[in-house]
N, C-alpha and C positions, 0 to 999 in steps of 0.2 A: 207405544209409549212407553216400554220398558230399555228399549233402545236408544230413545233417546236421552233419559236419564242418565244413560253407562254411558255415553260420552260427555253429555255435560262432566258428571264427574270424573272419568279422564283425562279430559282439554284442566280443570281446576287443579286436577292433580298434575298436568304437567304444567302449567304454570305458573303454578308456584312456588314447582321444582326446578325451572332455568332462572331463578332468582337466587338459588341458593347452590354451593358448592355441596360432595358426597358426601359430607357427613353434616347438612344443612343450616350450617352455621354461618356464614357470613354469604354478603351476596355478591354477583357477578357484575361489570357495566354492562349496562344495556344501551345499547344504541336509540337514539331518538330522531326518529325522521324527520326533516323537515316538511314544513307544509310543502312545499313546491318537487323535494323529490318523489318521486312513484304517486305524484295526482294525478287522481281518476279525473272523471267528466266533474264539472264544476267546481274543481281542486281542495276536490275532498280526499284522504291520503284513499291508496286500495288498501293497507295493511288495515288490520283491526285493530286497535291497541292494546299492550295487553295492560294487566290490573296491576300489577304489583307497580313500584314507586322504580324509578329510574336513580341507579347509585352511580356516584364517581368513584374508581382504584384510588387508593389508601395505598400510602406505600407502606410493606411490613418492615418491621427489623430483623427478616431474615436474609440469609446471605445473598440472594434477587435483589434487595433492594440498592441498587447501584452500583452495587461488587461486582466482583470477576462474573461473568459467564449471565451477567444482567441483558447485555446483548448480543444479538448473534455474530460470530466471527465475523468482521470483516466490517462492519454497523457501529455507528454510532448509537448511545444509550440515550443521550438528550443532547441539548445547545449546548454547545462550549465541549464535549466532551470530545476525547481522540476515539480513534480507534485503536486496536489491541495493535500491541508488536509484534505478537507471532501470527500467521497465517496456518492454518489448519493443512496437514496433509504428512507428504514425505520430505524429510528434514537430507538433507546435505547437497552436494555439489551434483551439477549438472542440467538443475531446473531451465536453465536458458537457452542448452541445446538445442533447442525445436525452432529456434528462430536460426534466420542466417549465417553463415561463417562469414567473418572479416578478416581477410587477412591484416596484420599488426606491424608495422617495422616502426623501431626507435633505434635512432644513433644519433649516437654525441661521439667529435672531434675539434682536436685543436691541433697546435703544431709546436706544445709544450703539455706534459701530462695534466691528467687530468684529476684532481681529489678525490669528487663523491659523486654520484650520480642516483637519483632518487626516480623510480618512476612508479606508477599506476595505472592499471589496464583494467578495472574492476568489471571487467565482465569475463576477462580469458579462466578459465579454469585450471590453465596450470601456472601460469605465473600472473596472480592478480597486483603483485606491487613487490615493491625492493626496493633495496640501497644497495651500491654495488662500492666497494671502496679501490683506489690502486688499479685505475682502468686504462692504465700509459698512457697513450693519444687519439686513442681510439674505441670505443663500444656500441657493440648492435645486439638487440634482441627483437626477435621474430616471433608472434604467437598468434596466437585464434583468440577475436575476438567474437562476441552476439549482441544483437540489440542495436539501436540506435547513438547517431552522434551523439558526444564526442568519447573517443576510443582509447584516448591514451593523453597521459602529463607525464614528462620530465619535468625533474629540478637538478638543476644545476650551477655550479659556480666557476668563477675565473680566481688563476693565482694572482700574489701581488704584482705580477710584471703586468699586468692587462692584459696580453695576449686572449683574445677573444675565441671562445669554446662557444661551436656553432653545435646546434642541432635538429635536425631534422626526423618529422614524423610521416610516412606512408601511409596509406586504407590503401588495400587493393589494386600497389602498385602502380596511385597516383600523391602526389606529395600534397600534404595537407596543414602543413605547418613546417615555416623556417625561419629561426632567432639565433644572432648572434648575441653574448657578453659584451658590454664596452666596460672601459676601464678596469684598474687594478680592485679583483674582488667583486667585481659585477655579477650580480646573478641573474635568471632567470628562469623561464618556465615557458616550455613549446606545450603545445593541447591541438589534440585536432583528432 
């Protein structure tokens, strides 16, 4: 009989403790089993419901209420919120180098001097972007990129005479893009 009394006291302390935090002042949210969840014979729940009332969480005014750090990094805090801009881990270059290497060759040429060439190879570790002036009649760049297509873009334009300027993008030895400008001051872009 003493063992049963002691067991009842321990259970009542544990059940009373589950509804409060370490200081015993705030109630923690509890899950309420649905009638169909974990139902035993006759549709009755197999768990014994607790004697403490079920509460719903209320937002606090502290730093974790919707502020930075309210959700684990990479997960949205709620409907309509955006994931964080930075991801955990090491910063710096080289994060994509574990992907297959792709050899990218960019070329621009014309029979008259080309003014300016702009390029982007976002996943190149050595040549991600740039602007080149005074390239003469021919310019090229070969670099290594990583990841999935599209690997590169080239931006350029023709002069006042309208002499065509042509670009070629070659990926692993295969031409993926070739375009030329049309007319005076014609501009175009290659992407491949």
